[in-house]
C-alpha positions in Angstrom: -27.9 164.4 44.1 -30.0 165.0 47.0 -32.7 166.4 44.9 -32.5 163.2 42.7 -32.6 160.8 45.7 -35.6 162.6 47.3 -34.0 164.1 50.2 -34.4 167.6 49.1 -36.6 169.6 46.7 -35.3 172.8 45.0 -37.9 175.3 43.8 -36.5 178.0 41.5 -37.1 181.4 43.0 -38.2 179.9 46.3 -35.2 177.9 47.8 -34.3 174.4 48.8 -36.4 172.5 51.1 -35.7 169.2 53.1 -38.4 166.6 52.1 -39.9 164.6 54.9 -38.8 161.1 55.1 -41.4 158.3 55.3 -40.9 156.1 58.4 -42.3 152.7 57.8 -44.6 151.5 60.4 -43.3 148.9 62.8 -44.5 145.6 61.1 -43.0 142.2 60.7 -41.8 143.1 57.2 -40.2 146.4 58.3 -38.5 144.4 61.3 -37.2 141.9 58.8 -35.9 144.7 56.5 -34.3 146.3 59.6 -32.5 143.0 60.5 -31.2 142.3 57.1 -29.9 146.0 56.6 -28.0 145.6 60.1 -26.4 142.3 58.8 -25.5 143.7 55.4 -23.9 146.7 57.1 -22.0 144.8 59.7 -20.6 142.8 56.8 -19.5 145.8 54.9 -18.2 147.4 58.0 -16.1 144.2 58.7 -14.6 144.5 55.2 -13.4 148.0 55.9 -16.0 150.3 54.0 -16.6 153.6 55.8 -20.2 154.7 56.4 -19.7 157.4 53.7 -18.6 155.1 51.2 -21.5 152.7 52.0 -24.0 155.5 51.9 -22.8 156.8 48.6 -23.0 153.4 46.8 -26.4 152.7 48.4 -27.9 156.1 47.3 -26.4 155.4 43.7 -28.0 152.2 43.7 -31.3 153.3 45.0 -31.7 155.9 42.2 -30.9 153.3 39.6 -34.0 151.0 41.0 -36.9 150.7 38.9 -39.8 153.1 39.9 -42.7 151.5 42.0 
């Protein structure tokens, strides 16, 4: 799952490596995305979902998104 979501890269015979995560530049768009994400996470937390549940479902849905 980590390989599929781009968090790690496994190379046969060489090992498994953690991939660097791209951090978006601080722009108006990234600030809006951050604000929307915080609002969404607060709503989920208020409904009683754990961080692990939220992360698992988020990653599953991210993998199902159409490639850019």
